[in-house]
mmCIF file of the C-alpha atoms, coordinates in Angstrom:
data_MODEL
# 
_entry.id   MODEL 
# 
loop_
_atom_site.group_PDB 
_atom_site.id 
_atom_site.type_symbol 
_atom_site.label_atom_id 
_atom_site.label_alt_id 
_atom_site.label_comp_id 
_atom_site.label_asym_id 
_atom_site.label_entity_id 
_atom_site.label_seq_id 
_atom_site.pdbx_PDB_ins_code 
_atom_site.Cartn_x 
_atom_site.Cartn_y 
_atom_site.Cartn_z 
_atom_site.occupancy 
_atom_site.B_iso_or_equiv 
_atom_site.pdbx_formal_charge 
_atom_site.auth_seq_id 
_atom_site.auth_comp_id 
_atom_site.auth_asym_id 
_atom_site.auth_atom_id 
_atom_site.pdbx_PDB_model_num 
ATOM 1   C CA . UNK A 1 1   ? 0.000   0.000  0.000   1.00 0.00 ? 1   UNK A CA 1 
ATOM 2   C CA . UNK A 1 2   ? 1.337   3.432  -0.983  1.00 0.00 ? 2   UNK A CA 1 
ATOM 3   C CA . UNK A 1 3   ? 0.623   4.973  2.407   1.00 0.00 ? 3   UNK A CA 1 
ATOM 4   C CA . UNK A 1 4   ? 3.260   2.717  4.008   1.00 0.00 ? 4   UNK A CA 1 
ATOM 5   C CA . UNK A 1 5   ? 5.916   4.414  1.883   1.00 0.00 ? 5   UNK A CA 1 
ATOM 6   C CA . UNK A 1 6   ? 4.944   7.763  3.383   1.00 0.00 ? 6   UNK A CA 1 
ATOM 7   C CA . UNK A 1 7   ? 5.464   6.909  7.051   1.00 0.00 ? 7   UNK A CA 1 
ATOM 8   C CA . UNK A 1 8   ? 7.721   9.501  8.647   1.00 0.00 ? 8   UNK A CA 1 
ATOM 9   C CA . UNK A 1 9   ? 7.807   11.792 5.606   1.00 0.00 ? 9   UNK A CA 1 
ATOM 10  C CA . UNK A 1 10  ? 7.648   15.505 6.428   1.00 0.00 ? 10  UNK A CA 1 
ATOM 11  C CA . UNK A 1 11  ? 5.022   17.365 4.442   1.00 0.00 ? 11  UNK A CA 1 
ATOM 12  C CA . UNK A 1 12  ? 4.512   21.125 4.453   1.00 0.00 ? 12  UNK A CA 1 
ATOM 13  C CA . UNK A 1 13  ? 0.825   21.927 3.911   1.00 0.00 ? 13  UNK A CA 1 
ATOM 14  C CA . UNK A 1 14  ? 0.230   25.477 2.704   1.00 0.00 ? 14  UNK A CA 1 
ATOM 15  C CA . UNK A 1 15  ? -3.448  26.372 2.898   1.00 0.00 ? 15  UNK A CA 1 
ATOM 16  C CA . UNK A 1 16  ? -5.335  29.417 4.163   1.00 0.00 ? 16  UNK A CA 1 
ATOM 17  C CA . UNK A 1 17  ? -8.634  27.606 4.769   1.00 0.00 ? 17  UNK A CA 1 
ATOM 18  C CA . UNK A 1 18  ? -8.695  26.137 8.264   1.00 0.00 ? 18  UNK A CA 1 
ATOM 19  C CA . UNK A 1 19  ? -11.118 23.407 7.211   1.00 0.00 ? 19  UNK A CA 1 
ATOM 20  C CA . UNK A 1 20  ? -8.919  22.329 4.307   1.00 0.00 ? 20  UNK A CA 1 
ATOM 21  C CA . UNK A 1 21  ? -5.779  22.446 6.479   1.00 0.00 ? 21  UNK A CA 1 
ATOM 22  C CA . UNK A 1 22  ? -7.403  20.192 9.055   1.00 0.00 ? 22  UNK A CA 1 
ATOM 23  C CA . UNK A 1 23  ? -8.595  17.795 6.363   1.00 0.00 ? 23  UNK A CA 1 
ATOM 24  C CA . UNK A 1 24  ? -5.145  17.627 4.739   1.00 0.00 ? 24  UNK A CA 1 
ATOM 25  C CA . UNK A 1 25  ? -3.490  17.140 8.124   1.00 0.00 ? 25  UNK A CA 1 
ATOM 26  C CA . UNK A 1 26  ? -5.894  14.346 9.060   1.00 0.00 ? 26  UNK A CA 1 
ATOM 27  C CA . UNK A 1 27  ? -5.371  12.522 5.764   1.00 0.00 ? 27  UNK A CA 1 
ATOM 28  C CA . UNK A 1 28  ? -1.586  12.880 5.850   1.00 0.00 ? 28  UNK A CA 1 
ATOM 29  C CA . UNK A 1 29  ? -1.221  11.951 9.514   1.00 0.00 ? 29  UNK A CA 1 
ATOM 30  C CA . UNK A 1 30  ? -3.393  8.908  8.796   1.00 0.00 ? 30  UNK A CA 1 
ATOM 31  C CA . UNK A 1 31  ? -0.738  7.892  6.252   1.00 0.00 ? 31  UNK A CA 1 
ATOM 32  C CA . UNK A 1 32  ? 1.981   8.266  8.869   1.00 0.00 ? 32  UNK A CA 1 
ATOM 33  C CA . UNK A 1 33  ? 3.315   11.604 7.614   1.00 0.00 ? 33  UNK A CA 1 
ATOM 34  C CA . UNK A 1 34  ? 4.609   14.346 9.862   1.00 0.00 ? 34  UNK A CA 1 
ATOM 35  C CA . UNK A 1 35  ? 2.805   17.541 8.939   1.00 0.00 ? 35  UNK A CA 1 
ATOM 36  C CA . UNK A 1 36  ? 3.654   21.199 9.342   1.00 0.00 ? 36  UNK A CA 1 
ATOM 37  C CA . UNK A 1 37  ? 1.305   23.925 8.169   1.00 0.00 ? 37  UNK A CA 1 
ATOM 38  C CA . UNK A 1 38  ? 1.619   27.416 6.747   1.00 0.00 ? 38  UNK A CA 1 
ATOM 39  C CA . UNK A 1 39  ? -1.330  29.714 6.105   1.00 0.00 ? 39  UNK A CA 1 
ATOM 40  C CA . UNK A 1 40  ? 0.113   31.757 3.231   1.00 0.00 ? 40  UNK A CA 1 
ATOM 41  C CA . UNK A 1 41  ? 2.928   31.789 0.716   1.00 0.00 ? 41  UNK A CA 1 
ATOM 42  C CA . UNK A 1 42  ? 5.298   33.935 2.762   1.00 0.00 ? 42  UNK A CA 1 
ATOM 43  C CA . UNK A 1 43  ? 4.958   31.653 5.766   1.00 0.00 ? 43  UNK A CA 1 
ATOM 44  C CA . UNK A 1 44  ? 5.594   28.678 3.457   1.00 0.00 ? 44  UNK A CA 1 
ATOM 45  C CA . UNK A 1 45  ? 8.854   30.220 2.248   1.00 0.00 ? 45  UNK A CA 1 
ATOM 46  C CA . UNK A 1 46  ? 9.949   30.924 5.820   1.00 0.00 ? 46  UNK A CA 1 
ATOM 47  C CA . UNK A 1 47  ? 9.133   27.388 6.960   1.00 0.00 ? 47  UNK A CA 1 
ATOM 48  C CA . UNK A 1 48  ? 10.769  25.797 3.922   1.00 0.00 ? 48  UNK A CA 1 
ATOM 49  C CA . UNK A 1 49  ? 13.920  27.799 4.626   1.00 0.00 ? 49  UNK A CA 1 
ATOM 50  C CA . UNK A 1 50  ? 13.991  26.703 8.281   1.00 0.00 ? 50  UNK A CA 1 
ATOM 51  C CA . UNK A 1 51  ? 12.791  23.113 8.045   1.00 0.00 ? 51  UNK A CA 1 
ATOM 52  C CA . UNK A 1 52  ? 13.406  19.885 6.229   1.00 0.00 ? 52  UNK A CA 1 
ATOM 53  C CA . UNK A 1 53  ? 10.537  18.647 4.106   1.00 0.00 ? 53  UNK A CA 1 
ATOM 54  C CA . UNK A 1 54  ? 10.002  15.742 1.763   1.00 0.00 ? 54  UNK A CA 1 
ATOM 55  C CA . UNK A 1 55  ? 7.202   17.492 -0.143  1.00 0.00 ? 55  UNK A CA 1 
ATOM 56  C CA . UNK A 1 56  ? 4.982   20.571 -0.176  1.00 0.00 ? 56  UNK A CA 1 
ATOM 57  C CA . UNK A 1 57  ? 1.228   20.686 -0.776  1.00 0.00 ? 57  UNK A CA 1 
ATOM 58  C CA . UNK A 1 58  ? 0.437   24.222 -1.941  1.00 0.00 ? 58  UNK A CA 1 
ATOM 59  C CA . UNK A 1 59  ? -2.849  26.035 -2.347  1.00 0.00 ? 59  UNK A CA 1 
ATOM 60  C CA . UNK A 1 60  ? -2.547  28.764 -4.971  1.00 0.00 ? 60  UNK A CA 1 
ATOM 61  C CA . UNK A 1 61  ? -4.905  31.527 -3.870  1.00 0.00 ? 61  UNK A CA 1 
ATOM 62  C CA . UNK A 1 62  ? -4.075  32.802 -0.398  1.00 0.00 ? 62  UNK A CA 1 
ATOM 63  C CA . UNK A 1 63  ? -3.626  36.139 1.369   1.00 0.00 ? 63  UNK A CA 1 
ATOM 64  C CA . UNK A 1 64  ? -0.248  37.849 1.857   1.00 0.00 ? 64  UNK A CA 1 
ATOM 65  C CA . UNK A 1 65  ? 1.473   35.879 -0.921  1.00 0.00 ? 65  UNK A CA 1 
ATOM 66  C CA . UNK A 1 66  ? -0.141  33.641 -3.489  1.00 0.00 ? 66  UNK A CA 1 
ATOM 67  C CA . UNK A 1 67  ? 0.953   30.048 -3.865  1.00 0.00 ? 67  UNK A CA 1 
ATOM 68  C CA . UNK A 1 68  ? 2.313   30.635 -7.362  1.00 0.00 ? 68  UNK A CA 1 
ATOM 69  C CA . UNK A 1 69  ? 4.767   33.242 -6.053  1.00 0.00 ? 69  UNK A CA 1 
ATOM 70  C CA . UNK A 1 70  ? 5.757   31.020 -3.134  1.00 0.00 ? 70  UNK A CA 1 
ATOM 71  C CA . UNK A 1 71  ? 6.425   28.095 -5.471  1.00 0.00 ? 71  UNK A CA 1 
ATOM 72  C CA . UNK A 1 72  ? 8.830   30.219 -7.498  1.00 0.00 ? 72  UNK A CA 1 
ATOM 73  C CA . UNK A 1 73  ? 10.745  31.225 -4.349  1.00 0.00 ? 73  UNK A CA 1 
ATOM 74  C CA . UNK A 1 74  ? 10.800  27.725 -2.849  1.00 0.00 ? 74  UNK A CA 1 
ATOM 75  C CA . UNK A 1 75  ? 11.914  26.297 -6.188  1.00 0.00 ? 75  UNK A CA 1 
ATOM 76  C CA . UNK A 1 76  ? 14.861  28.731 -6.217  1.00 0.00 ? 76  UNK A CA 1 
ATOM 77  C CA . UNK A 1 77  ? 15.971  27.389 -2.828  1.00 0.00 ? 77  UNK A CA 1 
ATOM 78  C CA . UNK A 1 78  ? 15.208  23.707 -3.407  1.00 0.00 ? 78  UNK A CA 1 
ATOM 79  C CA . UNK A 1 79  ? 15.268  22.628 -7.022  1.00 0.00 ? 79  UNK A CA 1 
ATOM 80  C CA . UNK A 1 80  ? 14.286  19.008 -6.324  1.00 0.00 ? 80  UNK A CA 1 
ATOM 81  C CA . UNK A 1 81  ? 11.739  19.441 -3.518  1.00 0.00 ? 81  UNK A CA 1 
ATOM 82  C CA . UNK A 1 82  ? 8.398   18.029 -4.748  1.00 0.00 ? 82  UNK A CA 1 
ATOM 83  C CA . UNK A 1 83  ? 5.656   20.668 -4.824  1.00 0.00 ? 83  UNK A CA 1 
ATOM 84  C CA . UNK A 1 84  ? 2.088   19.580 -5.504  1.00 0.00 ? 84  UNK A CA 1 
ATOM 85  C CA . UNK A 1 85  ? -0.575  22.218 -6.073  1.00 0.00 ? 85  UNK A CA 1 
ATOM 86  C CA . UNK A 1 86  ? -3.904  21.562 -4.374  1.00 0.00 ? 86  UNK A CA 1 
ATOM 87  C CA . UNK A 1 87  ? -6.685  23.590 -5.984  1.00 0.00 ? 87  UNK A CA 1 
ATOM 88  C CA . UNK A 1 88  ? -10.454 23.810 -6.190  1.00 0.00 ? 88  UNK A CA 1 
ATOM 89  C CA . UNK A 1 89  ? -10.210 25.524 -9.576  1.00 0.00 ? 89  UNK A CA 1 
ATOM 90  C CA . UNK A 1 90  ? -10.807 23.682 -12.817 1.00 0.00 ? 90  UNK A CA 1 
ATOM 91  C CA . UNK A 1 91  ? -7.369  22.447 -13.695 1.00 0.00 ? 91  UNK A CA 1 
ATOM 92  C CA . UNK A 1 92  ? -7.638  23.597 -17.306 1.00 0.00 ? 92  UNK A CA 1 
ATOM 93  C CA . UNK A 1 93  ? -7.635  27.137 -15.904 1.00 0.00 ? 93  UNK A CA 1 
ATOM 94  C CA . UNK A 1 94  ? -4.526  26.744 -13.726 1.00 0.00 ? 94  UNK A CA 1 
ATOM 95  C CA . UNK A 1 95  ? -2.502  23.792 -15.039 1.00 0.00 ? 95  UNK A CA 1 
ATOM 96  C CA . UNK A 1 96  ? -0.188  25.804 -17.277 1.00 0.00 ? 96  UNK A CA 1 
ATOM 97  C CA . UNK A 1 97  ? 0.495   28.348 -14.547 1.00 0.00 ? 97  UNK A CA 1 
ATOM 98  C CA . UNK A 1 98  ? 1.201   25.568 -12.006 1.00 0.00 ? 98  UNK A CA 1 
ATOM 99  C CA . UNK A 1 99  ? 3.898   24.059 -14.183 1.00 0.00 ? 99  UNK A CA 1 
ATOM 100 C CA . UNK A 1 100 ? 5.264   27.425 -15.313 1.00 0.00 ? 100 UNK A CA 1 
ATOM 101 C CA . UNK A 1 101 ? 5.968   28.505 -11.731 1.00 0.00 ? 101 UNK A CA 1 
ATOM 102 C CA . UNK A 1 102 ? 7.730   25.229 -10.903 1.00 0.00 ? 102 UNK A CA 1 
ATOM 103 C CA . UNK A 1 103 ? 5.141   22.881 -9.421  1.00 0.00 ? 103 UNK A CA 1 
ATOM 104 C CA . UNK A 1 104 ? 5.694   19.184 -10.065 1.00 0.00 ? 104 UNK A CA 1 
ATOM 105 C CA . UNK A 1 105 ? 2.047   18.160 -10.103 1.00 0.00 ? 105 UNK A CA 1 
ATOM 106 C CA . UNK A 1 106 ? -1.453  19.136 -9.022  1.00 0.00 ? 106 UNK A CA 1 
ATOM 107 C CA . UNK A 1 107 ? -4.520  17.611 -7.465  1.00 0.00 ? 107 UNK A CA 1 
ATOM 108 C CA . UNK A 1 108 ? -8.012  19.074 -7.505  1.00 0.00 ? 108 UNK A CA 1 
ATOM 109 C CA . UNK A 1 109 ? -10.308 19.376 -4.510  1.00 0.00 ? 109 UNK A CA 1 
ATOM 110 C CA . UNK A 1 110 ? -12.115 17.305 -3.529  1.00 0.00 ? 110 UNK A CA 1 
ATOM 111 C CA . UNK A 1 111 ? -9.725  14.384 -3.811  1.00 0.00 ? 111 UNK A CA 1 
ATOM 112 C CA . UNK A 1 112 ? -9.482  10.874 -2.425  1.00 0.00 ? 112 UNK A CA 1 
ATOM 113 C CA . UNK A 1 113 ? -6.695  10.064 0.031   1.00 0.00 ? 113 UNK A CA 1 
ATOM 114 C CA . UNK A 1 114 ? -5.423  7.354  -2.321  1.00 0.00 ? 114 UNK A CA 1 
ATOM 115 C CA . UNK A 1 115 ? -4.975  9.908  -5.133  1.00 0.00 ? 115 UNK A CA 1 
ATOM 116 C CA . UNK A 1 116 ? -2.897  12.104 -2.855  1.00 0.00 ? 116 UNK A CA 1 
ATOM 117 C CA . UNK A 1 117 ? -0.851  9.143  -1.614  1.00 0.00 ? 117 UNK A CA 1 
ATOM 118 C CA . UNK A 1 118 ? -0.045  8.097  -5.187  1.00 0.00 ? 118 UNK A CA 1 
ATOM 119 C CA . UNK A 1 119 ? 1.154   11.572 -6.126  1.00 0.00 ? 119 UNK A CA 1 
ATOM 120 C CA . UNK A 1 120 ? 3.247   11.951 -2.983  1.00 0.00 ? 120 UNK A CA 1 
ATOM 121 C CA . UNK A 1 121 ? 4.910   8.553  -3.407  1.00 0.00 ? 121 UNK A CA 1 
ATOM 122 C CA . UNK A 1 122 ? 5.617   9.280  -7.075  1.00 0.00 ? 122 UNK A CA 1 
ATOM 123 C CA . UNK A 1 123 ? 7.263   12.643 -6.445  1.00 0.00 ? 123 UNK A CA 1 
ATOM 124 C CA . UNK A 1 124 ? 9.017   11.894 -3.170  1.00 0.00 ? 124 UNK A CA 1 
ATOM 125 C CA . UNK A 1 125 ? 10.664  8.895  -4.836  1.00 0.00 ? 125 UNK A CA 1 
ATOM 126 C CA . UNK A 1 126 ? 11.894  11.152 -7.675  1.00 0.00 ? 126 UNK A CA 1 
ATOM 127 C CA . UNK A 1 127 ? 12.779  14.200 -5.600  1.00 0.00 ? 127 UNK A CA 1 
ATOM 128 C CA . UNK A 1 128 ? 14.925  15.039 -2.668  1.00 0.00 ? 128 UNK A CA 1 
ATOM 129 C CA . UNK A 1 129 ? 14.046  16.547 0.665   1.00 0.00 ? 129 UNK A CA 1 
ATOM 130 C CA . UNK A 1 130 ? 14.721  20.217 1.282   1.00 0.00 ? 130 UNK A CA 1 
ATOM 131 C CA . UNK A 1 131 ? 17.727  19.334 3.407   1.00 0.00 ? 131 UNK A CA 1 
ATOM 132 C CA . UNK A 1 132 ? 19.571  17.727 0.491   1.00 0.00 ? 132 UNK A CA 1 
ATOM 133 C CA . UNK A 1 133 ? 18.707  20.288 -2.173  1.00 0.00 ? 133 UNK A CA 1 
ATOM 134 C CA . UNK A 1 134 ? 20.369  23.592 -2.710  1.00 0.00 ? 134 UNK A CA 1 
# 
């Protein structure tokens, strides 16, 4: 089962909606992940700079700094850190922008836990944690 491969992985969840943050945390912790949260793009950059993460789940529309801008900054610091956009928007409206700013993948809300697990396993296996990237 894919979730077993995620035990102990550190995931940064960047989401301004408290309900969505709690849902993401619950799903990820149920998979054995260690979760840290940020409520906007600037906080995500600060936490990425200070912590060690195996992947980032990033909402794109948030106050203070949008997710797209945060992805660009995090990508400059950590070229191999997997970043997965989580959005409620129709993906045909945001897909190109997600990839252009440096995201590895995306998932649309609502999603099933298994879909998220598959994407995380795929990208964590290919990427590196923020501690090993430059």
